VOKESE-548547 format. One record per atom (N, C-alpha, C, CB): y, x, z; atom name; residue in one letter. Coordinates in steps of 0.2 Angstrom, whole numbers. Glycine has a CB too. Layout:
! residues N
REC    yy    xx    zz site code
REC     Y     X     Z   CA    A
...
This chain:
! residues 238
REC    yy    xx    zz site code
REC  1055   811  -446    N    M
REC  1061   816  -448   CA    M
REC  1059   821  -453    C    M
REC  1064   819  -442   CB    M
REC  1063   821  -459    N    N
REC  1061   826  -464   CA    N
REC  1061   833  -462    C    N
REC  1065   825  -470   CB    N
REC  1057   837  -464    N    K
REC  1057   844  -463   CA    K
REC  1063   847  -466    C    K
REC  1051   848  -465   CB    K
REC  1066   852  -463    N    K
REC  1072   856  -465   CA    K
REC  1071   863  -468    C    K
REC  1078   856  -460   CB    K
REC  1073   864  -474    N    I
REC  1072   870  -477   CA    I
REC  1078   874  -479    C    I
REC  1067   869  -484   CB    I
REC  1079   880  -477    N    L
REC  1085   884  -478   CA    L
REC  1083   889  -484    C    L
REC  1087   889  -472   CB    L
REC  1087   888  -489    N    I
REC  1087   893  -495   CA    I
REC  1092   898  -495    C    I
REC  1088   889  -502   CB    I
REC  1089   905  -496    N    V
REC  1094   910  -495   CA    V
REC  1093   914  -502    C    V
REC  1092   915  -489   CB    V
REC  1098   913  -506    N    D
REC  1097   916  -513   CA    D
REC  1104   916  -516    C    D
REC  1092   912  -518   CB    D
REC  1106   922  -519    N    D
REC  1113   922  -522   CA    D
REC  1113   920  -530    C    D
REC  1116   929  -521   CB    D
REC  1108   918  -532    N    E
REC  1107   916  -540   CA    E
REC  1108   908  -540    C    E
REC  1101   918  -543   CB    E
REC  1114   906  -542    N    P
REC  1115   899  -543   CA    P
REC  1110   895  -546    C    P
REC  1122   897  -546   CB    P
REC  1107   898  -552    N    S
REC  1102   894  -556   CA    S
REC  1096   893  -551    C    S
REC  1100   898  -562   CB    S
REC  1094   898  -547    N    I
REC  1088   898  -543   CA    I
REC  1089   893  -537    C    I
REC  1086   904  -540   CB    I
REC  1095   893  -534    N    T
REC  1097   889  -529   CA    T
REC  1097   881  -531    C    T
REC  1104   890  -526   CB    T
REC  1100   880  -537    N    T
REC  1100   873  -540   CA    T
REC  1093   870  -541    C    T
REC  1105   873  -546   CB    T
REC  1089   875  -544    N    L
REC  1082   873  -546   CA    L
REC  1078   871  -539    C    L
REC  1079   878  -549   CB    L
REC  1079   875  -534    N    L
REC  1075   874  -528   CA    L
REC  1078   868  -524    C    L
REC  1076   880  -523   CB    L
REC  1085   867  -524    N    E
REC  1088   861  -520   CA    E
REC  1085   855  -523    C    E
REC  1095   862  -520   CB    E
REC  1085   854  -530    N    S
REC  1083   848  -533   CA    S
REC  1076   847  -532    C    S
REC  1085   849  -541   CB    S
REC  1072   851  -533    N    N
REC  1065   850  -532   CA    N
REC  1063   849  -525    C    N
REC  1060   856  -535   CB    N
REC  1066   852  -520    N    L
REC  1064   851  -513   CA    L
REC  1066   845  -511    C    L
REC  1067   857  -509   CB    L
REC  1072   842  -513    N    R
REC  1075   836  -511   CA    R
REC  1070   830  -514    C    R
REC  1082   835  -513   CB    R
REC  1068   831  -520    N    L
REC  1064   826  -523   CA    L
REC  1057   826  -519    C    L
REC  1062   828  -530   CB    L
REC  1055   832  -516    N    A
REC  1049   832  -512   CA    A
REC  1050   829  -505    C    A
REC  1046   839  -512   CB    A
REC  1056   827  -504    N    G
REC  1057   824  -497   CA    G
REC  1060   828  -492    C    G
REC  1051   821  -495   CB    G
REC  1062   835  -493    N    Y
REC  1064   839  -488   CA    Y
REC  1072   839  -488    C    Y
REC  1062   846  -490   CB    Y
REC  1075   840  -482    N    E
REC  1082   841  -481   CA    E
REC  1083   849  -482    C    E
REC  1084   839  -474   CB    E
REC  1088   850  -486    N    V
REC  1089   857  -489   CA    V
REC  1096   859  -487    C    V
REC  1088   857  -496   CB    V
REC  1097   866  -486    N    H
REC  1103   869  -485   CA    H
REC  1103   876  -488    C    H
REC  1106   869  -477   CB    H
REC  1108   878  -491    N    S
REC  1108   885  -495   CA    S
REC  1114   889  -492    C    S
REC  1109   884  -502   CB    S
REC  1112   896  -492    N    V
REC  1117   901  -491   CA    V
REC  1116   906  -496    C    V
REC  1117   904  -484   CB    V
REC  1121   910  -497    N    Q
REC  1121   915  -503   CA    Q
REC  1120   923  -501    C    Q
REC  1127   914  -507   CB    Q
REC  1120   924  -494    N    D
REC  1120   931  -492   CA    D
REC  1116   932  -486    C    D
REC  1127   934  -492   CB    D
REC  1114   938  -484    N    G
REC  1109   939  -479   CA    G
REC  1113   938  -472    C    G
REC  1107   946  -479   CB    G
REC  1119   939  -471    N    E
REC  1122   939  -465   CA    E
REC  1123   931  -463    C    E
REC  1129   942  -465   CB    E
REC  1124   927  -468    N    A
REC  1125   920  -467   CA    A
REC  1119   916  -464    C    A
REC  1127   916  -473   CB    A
REC  1113   920  -465    N    V
REC  1107   917  -462   CA    V
REC  1107   915  -455    C    V
REC  1101   921  -464   CB    V
REC  1109   920  -451    N    F
REC  1109   919  -444   CA    F
REC  1113   913  -441    C    F
REC  1111   926  -440   CB    F
REC  1119   912  -444    N    R
REC  1123   906  -442   CA    R
REC  1119   900  -444    C    R
REC  1130   907  -445   CB    R
REC  1116   900  -450    N    A
REC  1113   894  -453   CA    A
REC  1107   892  -449    C    A
REC  1111   895  -460   CB    A
REC  1103   897  -446    N    T
REC  1097   896  -442   CA    T
REC  1099   892  -435    C    T
REC  1093   902  -440   CB    T
REC  1105   894  -433    N    Q
REC  1108   891  -427   CA    Q
REC  1110   884  -428    C    Q
REC  1113   895  -423   CB    Q
REC  1114   883  -434    N    D
REC  1118   877  -435   CA    D
REC  1113   872  -438    C    D
REC  1124   878  -439   CB    D
REC  1109   874  -443    N    F
REC  1105   870  -447   CA    F
REC  1098   869  -444    C    F
REC  1104   872  -454   CB    F
REC  1095   874  -440    N    R
REC  1089   874  -437   CA    R
REC  1083   873  -442    C    R
REC  1089   869  -431   CB    R
REC  1082   877  -447    N    P
REC  1077   875  -452   CA    P
REC  1070   876  -449    C    P
REC  1078   880  -458   CB    P
REC  1065   872  -453    N    D
REC  1058   872  -451   CA    D
REC  1055   878  -455    C    D
REC  1055   865  -452   CB    D
REC  1058   880  -461    N    L
REC  1055   885  -465   CA    L
REC  1061   888  -469    C    L
REC  1050   882  -470   CB    L
REC  1061   895  -470    N    I
REC  1066   898  -474   CA    I
REC  1063   901  -481    C    I
REC  1069   904  -470   CB    I
REC  1066   900  -486    N    I
REC  1065   903  -493   CA    I
REC  1070   909  -493    C    I
REC  1065   898  -499   CB    I
REC  1067   915  -493    N    L
REC  1072   920  -493   CA    L
REC  1071   925  -498    C    L
REC  1070   924  -486   CB    L
REC  1076   926  -502    N    D
REC  1076   931  -508   CA    D
REC  1076   938  -505    C    D
REC  1082   930  -513   CB    D
REC  1073   943  -508    N    L
REC  1073   949  -506   CA    L
REC  1079   953  -507    C    L
REC  1067   953  -510   CB    L
REC  1082   952  -513    N    M
REC  1088   956  -515   CA    M
REC  1094   951  -514    C    M
REC  1088   958  -522   CB    M
REC  1098   953  -508    N    L
REC  1104   949  -506   CA    L
REC  1110   953  -505    C    L
REC  1102   945  -500   CB    L
REC  1116   950  -506    N    P
REC  1122   954  -504   CA    P
REC  1122   954  -496    C    P
REC  1128   950  -506   CB    P
REC  1126   959  -494    N    K
REC  1128   961  -487   CA    K
REC  1122   963  -483    C    K
REC  1130   954  -484   CB    K
REC  1116   959  -483    N    K
REC  1110   961  -479   CA    K
REC  1104   959  -483    C    K
REC  1110   958  -472   CB    K
REC  1099   964  -485    N    N
REC  1094   962  -489   CA    N
REC  1089   958  -485    C    N
REC  1091   968  -492   CB    N
REC  1084   954  -489    N    G
REC  1079   950  -486   CA    G
REC  1075   953  -481    C    G
REC  1075   947  -492   CB    G
REC  1073   960  -482    N    L
REC  1068   963  -478   CA    L
REC  1072   964  -471    C    L
REC  1066   970  -480   CB    L
REC  1078   966  -471    N    D
REC  1082   967  -465   CA    D
REC  1083   960  -461    C    D
REC  1089   970  -466   CB    D
REC  1084   955  -465    N    V
REC  1085   948  -462   CA    V
REC  1079   946  -459    C    V
REC  1087   943  -467   CB    V
REC  1073   947  -462    N    C
REC  1067   945  -459   CA    C
REC  1065   949  -453    C    C
REC  1061   946  -464   CB    C
REC  1066   955  -453    N    R
REC  1065   960  -447   CA    R
REC  1069   957  -441    C    R
REC  1066   967  -449   CB    R
REC  1075   956  -443    N    K
REC  1080   954  -437   CA    K
REC  1078   947  -434    C    K
REC  1087   954  -439   CB    K
REC  1076   943  -438    N    L
REC  1074   936  -436   CA    L
REC  1068   937  -431    C    L
REC  1072   931  -442   CB    L
REC  1063   941  -434    N    R
REC  1057   942  -430   CA    R
REC  1058   946  -423    C    R
REC  1051   945  -434   CB    R
REC  1063   951  -424    N    A
REC  1065   954  -418   CA    A
REC  1068   950  -412    C    A
REC  1069   960  -419   CB    A
REC  1072   945  -415    N    D
REC  1075   940  -410   CA    D
REC  1071   935  -408    C    D
REC  1081   937  -414   CB    D
REC  1064   935  -410    N    G
REC  1060   930  -407   CA    G
REC  1059   924  -412    C    G
REC  1061   928  -400   CB    G
REC  1063   923  -417    N    N
REC  1063   918  -422   CA    N
REC  1057   918  -426    C    N
REC  1069   917  -426   CB    N
REC  1052   914  -425    N    M
REC  1045   914  -429   CA    M
REC  1045   908  -434    C    M
REC  1040   913  -424   CB    M
REC  1051   906  -436    N    V
REC  1051   901  -442   CA    V
REC  1047   903  -448    C    V
REC  1058   899  -444   CB    V
REC  1043   900  -451    N    P
REC  1039   902  -457   CA    P
REC  1044   904  -462    C    P
REC  1035   897  -460   CB    P
REC  1042   910  -466    N    I
REC  1047   913  -471   CA    I
REC  1043   914  -477    C    I
REC  1050   919  -468   CB    I
REC  1045   911  -483    N    I
REC  1042   913  -489   CA    I
REC  1047   917  -493    C    I
REC  1041   907  -493   CB    I
REC  1045   923  -495    N    M
REC  1050   928  -498   CA    M
REC  1049   928  -505    C    M
REC  1049   935  -495   CB    M
REC  1055   928  -509    N    L
REC  1055   928  -516   CA    L
REC  1057   935  -518    C    L
REC  1060   923  -519   CB    L
REC  1054   937  -523    N    T
REC  1055   944  -526   CA    T
REC  1054   944  -533    C    T
REC  1050   949  -522   CB    T
REC  1058   948  -536    N    A
REC  1057   950  -544   CA    A
REC  1053   956  -544    C    A
REC  1064   950  -547   CB    A
REC  1051   959  -539    N    L
REC  1048   965  -539   CA    L
REC  1040   964  -539    C    L
REC  1049   970  -533   CB    L
REC  1036   968  -543    N    Q
REC  1029   966  -544   CA    Q
REC  1025   971  -541    C    Q
REC  1028   966  -552   CB    Q
REC  1028   977  -539    N    D
REC  1024   982  -536   CA    D
REC  1021   980  -529    C    D
REC  1028   989  -535   CB    D
REC  1014   982  -529    N    T
REC  1011   981  -522   CA    T
REC  1014   983  -516    C    T
REC  1003   983  -523   CB    T
REC  1017   989  -517    N    A
REC  1021   992  -511   CA    A
REC  1026   988  -509    C    A
REC  1023   999  -513   CB    A
REC  1030   984  -513    N    D
REC  1035   980  -511   CA    D
REC  1032   974  -508    C    D
REC  1039   978  -518   CB    D
REC  1027   971  -510    N    V
REC  1023   966  -507   CA    V
REC  1021   967  -500    C    V
REC  1017   963  -511   CB    V
REC  1018   973  -499    N    V
REC  1016   976  -493   CA    V
REC  1022   976  -488    C    V
REC  1013   982  -493   CB    V
REC  1028   979  -490    N    T
REC  1034   979  -486   CA    T
REC  1037   972  -484    C    T
REC  1039   983  -490   CB    T
REC  1037   968  -489    N    G
REC  1039   961  -487   CA    G
REC  1035   958  -482    C    G
REC  1039   957  -493   CB    G
REC  1028   958  -483    N    L
REC  1024   955  -478   CA    L
REC  1024   959  -471    C    L
REC  1017   955  -480   CB    L
REC  1025   965  -471    N    D
REC  1025   969  -465   CA    D
REC  1032   968  -461    C    D
REC  1025   976  -467   CB    D
REC  1037   965  -465    N    S
REC  1043   964  -461   CA    S
REC  1043   957  -457    C    S
REC  1049   963  -466   CB    S
REC  1037   953  -458    N    G
REC  1036   947  -455   CA    G
REC  1036   941  -459    C    G
REC  1042   947  -450   CB    G
REC  1036   942  -465    N    A
REC  1036   936  -470   CA    A
REC  1029   933  -470    C    A
REC  1038   937  -477   CB    A
REC  1028   926  -470    N    D
REC  1022   923  -470   CA    D
REC  1019   923  -477    C    D
REC  1022   916  -467   CB    D
REC  1023   923  -482    N    D
REC  1020   923  -489   CA    D
REC  1026   925  -494    C    D
REC  1018   915  -491   CB    D
REC  1024   926  -500    N    Y
REC  1029   929  -505   CA    Y
REC  1027   925  -512    C    Y
REC  1029   936  -505   CB    Y
REC  1032   925  -516    N    M
REC  1031   923  -523   CA    M
REC  1036   927  -527    C    M
REC  1033   915  -524   CB    M
REC  1033   929  -533    N    S
REC  1036   933  -538   CA    S
REC  1040   929  -543    C    S
REC  1032   938  -541   CB    S
REC  1046   931  -544    N    K
REC  1050   927  -549   CA    K
REC  1048   930  -556    C    K
REC  1058   929  -549   CB    K
REC  1048   925  -561    N    P
REC  1049   918  -561   CA    P
REC  1043   914  -558    C    P
REC  1050   915  -568   CB    P
REC  1044   909  -555    N    F
REC  1039   905  -551   CA    F
REC  1039   898  -553    C    F
REC  1039   906  -544   CB    F
REC  1034   894  -552    N    S
REC  1034   887  -553   CA    S
REC  1036   883  -547    C    S
REC  1027   885  -555   CB    S
REC  1041   879  -547    N    P
REC  1043   875  -541   CA    P
REC  1038   871  -538    C    P
REC  1049   871  -543   CB    P
REC  1033   869  -542    N    Q
REC  1028   865  -540   CA    Q
REC  1023   869  -535    C    Q
REC  1024   862  -545   CB    Q
REC  1022   875  -538    N    E
REC  1018   880  -534   CA    E
REC  1021   881  -527    C    E
REC  1016   886  -538   CB    E
REC  1028   883  -527    N    L
REC  1031   884  -521   CA    L
REC  1031   878  -516    C    L
REC  1039   886  -523   CB    L
REC  1032   872  -519    N    I
REC  1031   867  -514   CA    I
REC  1024   866  -511    C    I
REC  1033   860  -518   CB    I
REC  1019   867  -515    N    S
REC  1012   867  -513   CA    S
REC  1011   872  -507    C    S
REC  1007   869  -519   CB    S
REC  1014   878  -508    N    R
REC  1014   883  -503   CA    R
REC  1017   881  -496    C    R
REC  1016   890  -505   CB    R
REC  1023   878  -497    N    I
REC  1027   875  -492   CA    I
REC  1023   870  -488    C    I
REC  1034   872  -494   CB    I
REC  1020   866  -492    N    Q
REC  1016   861  -488   CA    Q
REC  1010   864  -485    C    Q
REC  1013   856  -494   CB    Q
REC  1007   869  -488    N    A
REC  1001   872  -485   CA    A
REC  1003   876  -478    C    A
REC   998   878  -489   CB    A
REC  1009   879  -478    N    L
REC  1011   882  -472   CA    L
REC  1012   877  -466    C    L
REC  1018   886  -473   CB    L
REC  1015   871  -468    N    F
REC  1016   866  -463   CA    F
REC  1010   863  -461    C    F
REC  1021   860  -466   CB    F
REC  1005   862  -465    N    R
REC   998   860  -463   CA    R
REC   995   865  -458    C    R
REC   994   859  -469   CB    R
REC   996   871  -459    N    R
REC   993   876  -455   CA    R
REC   996   876  -448    C    R
REC   994   883  -458   CB    R
REC  1003   875  -448    N    L
REC  1006   874  -441   CA    L
REC  1004   868  -437    C    L
REC  1014   874  -442   CB    L
REC  1002   863  -441    N    Q
REC  1000   857  -437   CA    Q
REC   993   857  -435    C    Q
REC  1000   851  -442   CB    Q
REC   989   862  -438    N    L
REC   982   863  -436   CA    L
REC   981   868  -430    C    L
REC   978   865  -441   CB    L
REC   986   872  -429    N    L
REC   986   877  -424   CA    L
REC   984   875  -417    C    L
REC   992   881  -424   CB    L
REC   987   870  -414    N    P
REC   986   868  -407   CA    P
REC   978   867  -406    C    P
REC   989   862  -405   CB    P
REC   974   865  -411    N    G
REC   967   864  -409   CA    G
REC   963   870  -407    C    G
REC   964   861  -415   CB    G
REC   966   876  -409    N    V
REC   962   882  -408   CA    V
REC   962   884  -400    C    V
REC   964   888  -412   CB    V
REC   966   881  -397    N    E
REC   967   882  -389   CA    E
REC   961   880  -385    C    E
REC   973   879  -387   CB    E
REC   957   876  -388    N    E
REC   951   873  -384   CA    E
REC   945   878  -385    C    E
REC   949   866  -387   CB    E
REC   945   883  -390    N    E
REC   940   887  -391   CA    E
REC   939   893  -386    C    E
REC   941   891  -398   CB    E
REC   933   895  -385    N    E
REC   931   900  -380   CA    E
REC   933   907  -383    C    E
REC   923   900  -378   CB    E
REC   934   912  -379    N    P
REC   935   919  -382   CA    P
REC   929   921  -386    C    P
REC   936   924  -376   CB    P
REC   930   925  -391    N    I
REC   925   928  -396   CA    I
REC   925   935  -394    C    I
REC   927   926  -403   CB    I
REC   919   938  -393    N    I
REC   918   945  -391   CA    I
REC   913   948  -397    C    I
REC   915   946  -384   CB    I
REC   916   953  -400    N    I
REC   912   956  -405   CA    I
REC   913   964  -404    C    I
REC   914   954  -412   CB    I
REC   908   967  -402    N    G
REC   909   974  -400   CA    G
REC   914   975  -395    C    G
REC   911   978  -406   CB    G
REC   919   979  -396    N    A
REC   924   980  -391   CA    A
REC   930   976  -393    C    A
REC   927   988  -391   CB    A
REC   929   971  -398    N    L
REC   935   967  -400   CA    L
REC   934   960  -396    C    L
REC   935   966  -408   CB    L
REC   940   957  -394    N    E
REC   940   951  -391   CA    E
REC   945   947  -393    C    E
REC   940   952  -383   CB    E
REC   944   941  -395    N    I
REC   949   936  -398   CA    I
REC   949   930  -392    C    I
REC   946   933  -405   CB    I
REC   956   929  -390    N    R
REC   957   924  -385   CA    R
REC   961   919  -388    C    R
REC   961   927  -379   CB    R
REC   958   913  -391    N    P
REC   962   908  -394   CA    P
REC   967   904  -390    C    P
REC   957   903  -397   CB    P
REC   965   904  -383    N    S
REC   970   900  -379   CA    S
REC   977   904  -378    C    S
REC   967   899  -372   CB    S
REC   976   910  -379    N    E
REC   982   915  -379   CA    E
REC   985   917  -386    C    E
REC   981   921  -374   CB    E
REC   981   915  -391    N    R
REC   983   918  -398   CA    R
REC   984   925  -398    C    R
REC   989   914  -400   CB    R
REC   979   929  -395    N    E
REC   979   936  -395   CA    E
REC   973   939  -396    C    E
REC   983   939  -389   CB    E
REC   973   945  -398    N    A
REC   966   949  -398   CA    A
REC   967   956  -394    C    A
REC   965   951  -406   CB    A
REC   961   958  -392    N    R
REC   961   964  -388   CA    R
REC   956   969  -391    C    R
REC   960   963  -380   CB    R
REC   957   975  -390    N    L
REC   952   980  -392   CA    L
REC   951   985  -387    C    L
REC   954   984  -399   CB    L
REC   945   985  -384    N    A
REC   943   989  -378   CA    A
REC   948   987  -372    C    A
REC   943   996  -380   CB    A
REC   950   981  -372    N    G
REC   954   979  -366   CA    G
REC   961   979  -368    C    G
REC   952   982  -360   CB    G
REC   963   983  -373    N    E
REC   970   984  -374   CA    E
REC   973   978  -380    C    E
REC   972   991  -377   CB    E
REC   978   975  -378    N    R
REC   981   970  -383   CA    R
REC   983   973  -389    C    R
REC   987   967  -379   CB    R
REC   981   970  -395    N    I
REC   983   972  -401   CA    I
REC   989   968  -404    C    I
REC   977   971  -406   CB    I
REC   994   972  -406    N    D
REC  1000   969  -408   CA    D
REC   999   966  -415    C    D
REC  1006   974  -408   CB    D
REC   998   959  -416    N    L
REC   997   956  -422   CA    L
REC  1002   951  -424    C    L
REC   990   953  -422   CB    L
REC  1004   951  -431    N    T
REC  1008   945  -433   CA    T
REC  1004   939  -433    C    T
REC  1011   947  -440   CB    T
REC  1008   933  -433    N    P
REC  1004   927  -433   CA    P
REC   998   926  -438    C    P
REC  1009   921  -434   CB    P
REC  1000   928  -444    N    K
REC   995   928  -450   CA    K
REC   989   933  -449    C    K
REC   999   929  -457   CB    K
REC   991   939  -446    N    E
REC   986   944  -445   CA    E
REC   981   941  -440    C    E
REC   988   950  -442   CB    E
REC   984   938  -434    N    Y
REC   979   935  -429   CA    Y
REC   975   929  -433    C    Y
REC   984   932  -424   CB    Y
REC   978   925  -437    N    E
REC   974   919  -440   CA    E
REC   968   922  -444    C    E
REC   978   915  -444   CB    E
REC   970   928  -448    N    L
REC   965   931  -452   CA    L
REC   959   934  -448    C    L
REC   968   936  -457   CB    L
REC   961   937  -443    N    L
REC   956   940  -439   CA    L
REC   952   935  -435    C    L
REC   959   945  -433   CB    L
REC   955   930  -433    N    H
REC   951   924  -429   CA    H
REC   946   921  -434    C    H
REC   956   919  -427   CB    H
REC   949   920  -440    N    F
REC   944   917  -445   CA    F
REC   938   921  -447    C    F
REC   948   915  -452   CB    F
REC   940   928  -448    N    L
REC   934   932  -449   CA    L
REC   929   932  -444    C    L
REC   937   939  -451   CB    L
REC   932   932  -437    N    C
REC   927   933  -432   CA    C
REC   923   926  -431    C    C
REC   931   934  -425   CB    C
REC   926   921  -433    N    R
REC   922   914  -432   CA    R
REC   917   914  -438    C    R
REC   927   908  -433   CB    R
REC   917   918  -443    N    H
REC   912   918  -448   CA    H
REC   909   925  -448    C    H
REC   916   917  -455   CB    H
REC   908   928  -443    N    K
REC   905   935  -442   CA    K
REC   899   935  -446    C    K
REC   903   936  -434   CB    K
REC   898   941  -450    N    G
REC   893   942  -454   CA    G
REC   892   939  -461    C    G
REC   887   941  -450   CB    G
REC   897   935  -462    N    K
REC   897   931  -468   CA    K
REC   902   934  -473    C    K
REC   899   923  -467   CB    K
REC   900   935  -479    N    A
REC   904   938  -484   CA    A
REC   909   933  -487    C    A
REC   900   941  -490   CB    A
REC   915   934  -486    N    L
REC   920   929  -488   CA    L
REC   924   932  -494    C    L
REC   925   927  -482   CB    L
REC   925   928  -499    N    S
REC   929   930  -505   CA    S
REC   936   929  -503    C    S
REC   927   926  -511   CB    S
REC   940   933  -507    N    R
REC   947   932  -507   CA    R
REC   950   925  -507    C    R
REC   951   937  -512   CB    R
REC   947   921  -512    N    R
REC   949   914  -513   CA    R
REC   947   910  -507    C    R
REC   945   911  -519   CB    R
REC   941   911  -504    N    Q
REC   940   908  -497   CA    Q
REC   945   909  -492    C    Q
REC   932   910  -495   CB    Q
REC   947   916  -492    N    L
REC   952   918  -486   CA    L
REC   958   914  -488    C    L
REC   952   925  -486   CB    L
REC   960   914  -494    N    L
REC   967   911  -496   CA    L
REC   966   903  -494    C    L
REC   968   911  -503   CB    L
REC   961   900  -495    N    H
REC   960   893  -493   CA    H
REC   960   893  -485    C    H
REC   953   890  -496   CB    H
REC   956   897  -482    N    G
REC   955   896  -475   CA    G
REC   961   898  -471    C    G
REC   949   900  -473   CB    G
REC   965   903  -473    N    I
REC   971   905  -469   CA    I
REC   977   903  -472    C    I
REC   971   913  -469   CB    I
REC   978   903  -478    N    W
REC   985   900  -481   CA    W
REC   984   893  -484    C    W
REC   987   905  -487   CB    W
REC   978   890  -484    N    D
REC   977   883  -486   CA    D
REC   979   882  -493    C    D
REC   981   879  -482   CB    D
REC   978   888  -497    N    Y
REC   979   887  -504   CA    Y
REC   973   885  -508    C    Y
REC   981   894  -507   CB    Y
REC   974   879  -512    N    H
REC   968   876  -516   CA    H
REC   969   877  -523    C    H
REC   968   869  -514   CB    H
REC   974   882  -525    N    F
REC   975   883  -532   CA    F
REC   975   891  -533    C    F
REC   982   881  -534   CB    F
REC   975   893  -539    N    V
REC   975   900  -541   CA    V
REC   981   903  -539    C    V
REC   974   901  -549   CB    V
REC   980   909  -535    N    S
REC   986   912  -532   CA    S
REC   984   920  -532    C    S
REC   987   910  -525   CB    S
REC   989   924  -531    N    D
REC   989   931  -531   CA    D
REC   985   933  -525    C    D
REC   996   934  -531   CB    D
REC   979   936  -526    N    T
REC   975   938  -520   CA    T
REC   977   944  -516    C    T
REC   968   939  -522   CB    T
REC   983   947  -519    N    R
REC   985   953  -515   CA    R
REC   987   952  -508    C    R
REC   991   957  -519   CB    R
REC   989   946  -507    N    I
REC   991   944  -500   CA    I
REC   986   945  -495    C    I
REC   994   937  -500   CB    I
REC   979   944  -497    N    V
REC   974   945  -493   CA    V
REC   972   952  -492    C    V
REC   967   942  -496   CB    V
REC   973   956  -497    N    D
REC   971   963  -497   CA    D
REC   976   967  -492    C    D
REC   971   967  -504   CB    D
REC   983   964  -493    N    V
REC   988   967  -489   CA    V
REC   987   966  -481    C    V
REC   995   965  -490   CB    V
REC   985   960  -479    N    H
REC   984   958  -472   CA    H
REC   977   962  -470    C    H
REC   983   951  -472   CB    H
REC   972   962  -474    N    I
REC   966   966  -472   CA    I
REC   968   973  -471    C    I
REC   961   965  -478   CB    I
REC   972   976  -475    N    S
REC   974   983  -474   CA    S
REC   978   984  -467    C    S
REC   978   985  -480   CB    S
REC   982   979  -466    N    H
REC   986   979  -459   CA    H
REC   981   979  -453    C    H
REC   991   974  -459   CB    H
REC   976   974  -454    N    L
REC   971   973  -448   CA    L
REC   967   979  -447    C    L
REC   967   967  -450   CB    L
REC   965   982  -453    N    R
REC   961   988  -452   CA    R
REC   965   994  -449    C    R
REC   959   991  -459   CB    R
REC   971   994  -450    N    D
REC   976  1000  -447   CA    D
REC   976   999  -439    C    D
REC   983   999  -450   CB    D
REC   975   992  -437    N    K
REC   976   991  -430   CA    K
REC   970   991  -426    C    K
REC   980   984  -430   CB    K
REC   964   989  -430    N    I
REC   958   989  -426   CA    I
REC   952   994  -427    C    I
REC   955   982  -427   CB    I
REC   953   997  -433    N    E
REC   948  1002  -435   CA    E
REC   950  1009  -432    C    E
REC   947  1003  -442   CB    E
REC   945  1013  -429    N    R
REC   946  1019  -426   CA    R
REC   945  1025  -430    C    R
REC   942  1020  -420   CB    R
REC   942  1024  -436    N    G
REC   941  1030  -440   CA    G
REC   943  1028  -448    C    G
REC   934  1032  -440   CB    G
REC   941  1033  -452    N    H
REC   943  1032  -459   CA    H
REC   938  1027  -462    C    H
REC   943  1038  -463   CB    H
REC   932  1026  -460    N    V
REC   927  1021  -462   CA    V
REC   927  1015  -458    C    V
REC   920  1024  -462   CB    V
REC   929  1009  -461    N    P
REC   929  1003  -457   CA    P
REC   923  1001  -454    C    P
REC   931   997  -462   CB    P
REC   923  1000  -447    N    Q
REC   917   998  -443   CA    Q
REC   917   990  -442    C    Q
REC   917  1002  -437   CB    Q
REC   923   987  -442    N    Y
REC   923   980  -441   CA    Y
REC   924   976  -447    C    Y
REC   929   978  -436   CB    Y
REC   929   977  -451    N    I
REC   930   973  -457   CA    I
REC   928   978  -463    C    I
REC   938   971  -458   CB    I
REC   922   976  -466    N    V
REC   919   980  -471   CA    V
REC   920   976  -478    C    V
REC   912   981  -470   CB    V
REC   921   980  -483    N    T
REC   922   977  -490   CA    T
REC   915   975  -493    C    T
REC   925   982  -495   CB    T
REC   914   970  -496    N    V
REC   908   968  -499   CA    V
REC   910   968  -507    C    V
REC   906   960  -497   CB    V
REC   907   973  -510    N    R
REC   909   974  -517   CA    R
REC   908   968  -521    C    R
REC   905   981  -519   CB    R
REC   912   967  -525    N    G
REC   912   961  -530   CA    G
REC   913   954  -527    C    G
REC   905   961  -533   CB    G
REC   914   954  -520    N    V
REC   914   948  -516   CA    V
REC   921   947  -513    C    V
REC   908   946  -512   CB    V
REC   921   951  -507    N    G
REC   927   951  -503   CA    G
REC   926   955  -497    C    G
REC   929   944  -501   CB    G
REC   927   952  -491    N    Y
REC   926   955  -485   CA    Y
REC   922   952  -480    C    Y
REC   933   956  -482   CB    Y
REC   919   955  -475    N    K
REC   916   952  -469   CA    K
REC   917   956  -463    C    K
REC   908   951  -471   CB    K
REC   917   952  -457    N    L
REC   917   956  -451   CA    L
REC   911   957  -448    C    L
REC   922   952  -446   CB    L
REC   909   963  -445    N    V
REC   902   964  -442   CA    V
REC   903   967  -436    C    V
REC   898   969  -447   CB    V
REC   898   967  -432    N    E
REC   898   971  -425   CA    E
REC   896   978  -426    C    E
REC   893   967  -420   CB    E
REC   900   983  -424    N    P
REC   899   990  -425   CA    P
REC   893   992  -421    C    P
REC   905   994  -423   CB    P
REC   888   996  -424    N    A
REC   882   998  -420   CA    A
REC   884  1002  -414    C    A
REC   878  1002  -425   CB    A
REC   881  1001  -409    N    G
REC   883  1005  -403   CA    G
REC   889  1003  -398    C    G
REC   883  1012  -405   CB    G
REC   893   998  -401    N    E
REC   899   996  -397   CA    E
REC   897   991  -392    C    E
REC   905   994  -402   CB    E
REC   900   991  -386    N    R
REC   899   985  -382   CA    R
REC   905   984  -378    C    R
REC   893   987  -376   CB    R
REC   907   978  -377    N    H
REC   913   976  -373   CA    H
REC   912   975  -366    C    H
REC   916   969  -376   CB    H
REC   916   978  -362    N    N
REC   916   977  -355   CA    N
REC   920   972  -352    C    N
REC   918   984  -351   CB    N
REC   917   966  -350    N    P
REC   921   960  -348   CA    P
REC   926   961  -343    C    P
REC   916   954  -346   CB    P
REC   925   967  -339    N    G
REC   929   968  -333   CA    G
REC   936   972  -335    C    G
REC   926   973  -329   CB    G
REC   936   973  -342    N    Q
REC   942   977  -344   CA    Q
REC   948   972  -345    C    Q
REC   941   981  -351   CB    Q
């Protein structure tokens, strides 16, 4: 059965372009033009992925994304935005979007990102066989897809969990932003690396206890690596 994609955009030229290219790529497509129509469409059409414009009539993309996540709907979301400011990118990802693309964009690149998201979803069940990873006071539990710090569960989005898990599996290794894009988002092409920096910043806010990062450190000129903080020990009984 073909994957189903919901397009949410009020620009007819964008909608027509996306519908044509996505159908040629083998997807079943449905479109709506405003934010409030999304919720009925998710029930009636039951999409496997949503392409969501940021600026919409009635309810903007950020509010739509937040409500979907608050309702427990974890369907992958790629947000479209004409805005280039990093703060807008941060806000979009923080609302629960899995990825974003800035307008104007290449339909071929968008389809590549969609395919990458679907590949990642197919690979996720395999992590359940892994043993817990303990680094300092940080514990990753793949079978539960959750992380704990000093015994307390950390509230992570799916992508934040994947990124933290990936960094922990490569403990001590300096990873470039390109490697992280490939490993977490499955991107094999040139892309905006701000998405990595945004997620790293979110992770640091949730696991670091001071102003100086102790777990996720920056490797100047390369990227990031996860290390074990000196003097920290995890108590398995917690």
